[in-house]
C-alpha positions in Angstrom: 0.0 0.0 0.0 1.6 3.2 -1.1 1.8 6.0 1.5 1.4 8.7 -1.2 -2.4 8.9 -1.0 -2.1 9.5 2.8 0.0 12.5 2.5 -2.2 15.5 3.5 -2.8 18.3 1.0 -2.3 21.9 2.0 -5.3 23.7 3.3 -7.1 26.4 1.3 -5.0 29.1 3.0 -1.8 27.2 2.6 -1.5 26.5 6.3 -1.7 23.4 8.4 -2.2 20.3 6.2 -5.8 18.9 6.1 -6.1 15.5 7.7 -7.8 12.7 5.7 -11.3 12.0 6.9 -10.5 8.3 6.7 -7.7 8.8 9.2 -10.1 10.7 11.4 -12.5 7.8 11.0 -9.9 5.3 12.1 -8.9 7.4 15.1 -12.6 7.7 16.1 -12.9 4.0 16.0 -9.8 3.5 18.1 -11.3 5.9 20.7 -14.9 4.9 20.8 -15.2 1.4 19.2 -18.3 2.8 17.5 -18.6 3.3 13.7 -21.5 5.8 14.2 -19.6 7.9 16.7 -16.4 7.8 14.6 -18.4 8.8 11.5 -19.5 12.0 13.4 -15.9 12.8 14.3 -14.9 12.3 10.6 -17.8 14.4 9.3 -19.3 11.3 7.4 -22.7 9.7 7.2 -23.0 6.3 8.7 -23.3 4.8 5.2 -20.2 6.6 3.9 -18.3 5.5 6.9 -19.0 1.8 6.2 -18.0 2.4 2.5 -14.8 4.0 3.6 -14.0 1.1 5.9 -14.6 -1.4 3.2 -12.4 0.5 0.8 -9.6 0.8 3.4 -9.7 -2.9 4.1 -9.6 -3.6 0.4 -6.6 -1.4 -0.1 -4.5 -2.9 2.7 -2.6 -6.1 2.5 -4.1 -7.0 5.8 -7.4 -5.7 7.3 -7.2 -2.4 9.1 -10.5 -2.7 10.9 -12.5 -5.6 12.2 -16.3 -4.8 12.2 -19.5 -6.2 13.8 -22.8 -5.5 12.0 -25.6 -4.0 14.1 -25.6 -3.7 17.9 -26.4 -0.8 20.2 -25.6 2.5 18.6 -24.9 0.9 15.2 -22.1 -1.3 14.0 -19.1 -1.8 16.3 -15.5 -1.9 15.2 -11.9 -2.3 16.4 -8.6 -1.4 14.8 -6.2 -4.2 14.0 -2.5 -3.7 14.5 -2.2 -2.7 10.9 -4.8 0.0 11.4 -3.0 1.4 14.4 0.3 1.4 12.5 -1.4 3.3 9.6 -2.5 6.1 11.9 1.0 6.4 13.5 2.7 6.6 10.1 0.2 9.1 8.7 0.7 11.4 11.7 4.5 11.1 11.5 4.5 12.1 7.8 2.0 14.9 8.6 4.4 16.3 11.2 7.4 16.2 8.9 5.3 17.9 6.2 4.4 20.7 8.7 8.1 21.1 9.4 9.0 21.4 5.7 6.3 24.1 5.3 7.6 26.1 8.2 11.1 26.0 6.7 9.9 27.0 3.3 7.7 29.9 4.6 10.4 32.5 4.6 10.8 32.0 0.8 7.2 32.9 0.1 6.8 36.1 -2.0 4.7 37.5 -4.8 6.5 35.3 -7.3 5.9 32.1 -5.4 2.5 32.2 -3.7 1.2 29.6 -1.4 -1.1 28.5 -4.1 1.8 27.8 -6.4 3.6 26.0 -3.6 0.5 23.8 -3.1 0.4 22.9 -6.8 4.1 22.1 -6.9 3.8 19.8 -3.9 0.9 17.9 -5.2 2.6 17.6 -8.6 6.0 16.6 -7.6 5.5 14.5 -4.4 4.2 11.5 -6.4 6.8 11.8 -9.2 9.8 12.0 -6.9 9.4 8.7 -5.2 12.8 7.0 -4.8 12.5 3.4 -3.5 15.4 1.8 -1.6 16.4 0.0 1.5 17.9 1.3 4.8 21.6 0.8 4.7 22.4 2.3 8.1 21.1 4.6 10.7 23.3 7.1 12.6 21.5 8.0 15.8 21.7 11.5 17.1 20.4 13.3 20.2 17.1 14.4 18.7 17.5 13.5 15.0 18.7 10.4 13.1 20.5 10.2 9.8 19.0 7.4 7.7 21.2 6.3 4.8 19.3 4.6 2.0 20.6 2.4 -0.9 18.7 3.0 -4.1 18.1 0.4 -6.8 21.1 1.5 -8.8 23.4 1.5 -5.8 23.2 5.2 -5.2 23.3 6.4 -1.6 20.8 8.9 -0.3 20.8 10.4 3.2 17.7 11.7 5.1 17.5 13.5 8.4 14.4 12.6 10.5 13.5 12.8 14.2 14.3 9.9 16.5 10.6 9.5 17.1 10.0 9.1 13.4 12.6 6.4 13.2 10.8 4.5 15.9 7.3 5.1 14.6 8.3 3.9 11.1 10.2 0.9 12.7 13.2 1.6 10.5 16.2 -0.7 10.7 18.9 -1.8 8.2 17.3 -3.7 5.4 13.9 -2.0 5.8 12.3 -1.0 2.5 11.5 2.7 2.4 10.3 5.4 0.0 12.0 8.8 -0.1 9.7 11.6 -1.2 11.4 14.7 -2.5 9.9 17.9 -3.9 11.2 19.1 -7.2 12.0 22.7 -6.0 14.3 21.3 -3.4 16.5 19.4 -5.9 19.5 21.4 -7.0 20.7 20.3 -10.5 24.4 20.6 -11.4 26.0 20.0 -14.8 28.3 17.0 -15.1 29.1 14.1 -12.8 32.0 15.6 -10.8 29.9 17.0 -8.0 31.1 15.8 -4.6 28.8 14.9 -1.7 29.0 17.0 1.4 27.9 16.4 5.0 24.1 16.5 4.9 24.0 16.6 1.1 23.5 13.7 -1.3 24.6 13.7 -5.0 22.8 11.5 -7.5 24.4 11.4 -11.0 22.4 10.6 -14.1 21.4 11.8 -17.6 18.8 14.4 -18.6 15.7 12.4 -19.7 13.3 15.2 -20.6 12.6 18.9 -20.2 9.3 20.8 -19.6 8.4 24.4 -19.5 10.8 27.1 -20.5 12.6 28.9 -21.9 12.6 30.2 -18.4 11.4 28.4 -15.2 10.6 24.7 -15.8 11.5 21.2 -14.8 14.3 18.8 -15.8 13.8 15.0 -15.4 17.0 13.0 -14.6 17.4 9.3 -15.2 19.5 7.6 -12.6 21.7 4.5 -13.4 19.2 2.1 -11.6 16.4 3.4 -13.7 14.8 5.8 -11.2 13.7 9.2 -12.3 14.0 12.4 -10.3 12.6 15.8 -11.2 14.3 19.1 -10.4 12.7 22.6 -10.7 15.2 25.0 -12.5 15.2 28.7 -13.3 16.4 28.3 -16.9 15.3 25.1 -18.8 17.2 26.4 -21.9 20.5 25.7 -20.2 19.9 22.0 -20.3 19.6 19.4 -23.1 18.4 15.8 -23.3 21.2 13.3 -22.8 23.4 15.7 -20.9 25.2 14.4 -17.8 23.9 16.0 -14.6 23.9 15.6 -10.9 20.9 16.1 -8.5 22.0 17.5 -5.2 19.6 17.0 -2.3 19.7 18.3 1.3 19.1 15.5 3.8 16.5 17.7 5.7 14.4 18.0 2.6 13.4 14.4 2.4 10.3 12.7 3.8 10.6 9.0 4.4 7.7 6.6 4.3 7.2 2.8 4.6 4.5 0.5 3.3 2.3 -1.6 5.6 
């Protein structure tokens, strides 16, 4: 089950991410054990709540909710361990996304409105999904550095909180998805860029260009076949087949795991 559909979208005012009503439904069930009560918390009708639960169970490899038809106050329900894990992962990703928004806030101006930021996030989050496995974890006081090995052997470092490492149950060998927004990928010409502390360099070839002749996007193909998109100021400076390196700050990466 991909975590991408669970990543909350920005609110209408570009503020705190809006939680999924399905997550609210699961949290309501965990608290009350009642589908009817949980439906009220999630702002759903009883019928819609049942449909949502059936859909959630169908999407998951293992059931998220066990239900009992009828009974006092409507159907009863309990979360399975998979359902509880789903809520924890969602809230961990939500918190990381809030942190990213706070860090990006000082860059907001008339040229880059919150509405544009919302569109970019929705557009690039799904496209920049790099799959790999945890190679090693360097524990810190509050934050951990998680080093990932991608399919082509490339190494990618992400900085996340210690709590997030625990909530995601990360350990060497764990499969993980790295989500990276295109505006936070710096593209350099050639393959001679050197990695620096807190900075990963992924070398590849330019696969396609979009936009331009000014601001646009460059898609880079990595040796293992993965694609990564970078937002650039001048598309005209790049050409298909050109050697290039994507440079990514470790704090600009959201990690997720599948359940």
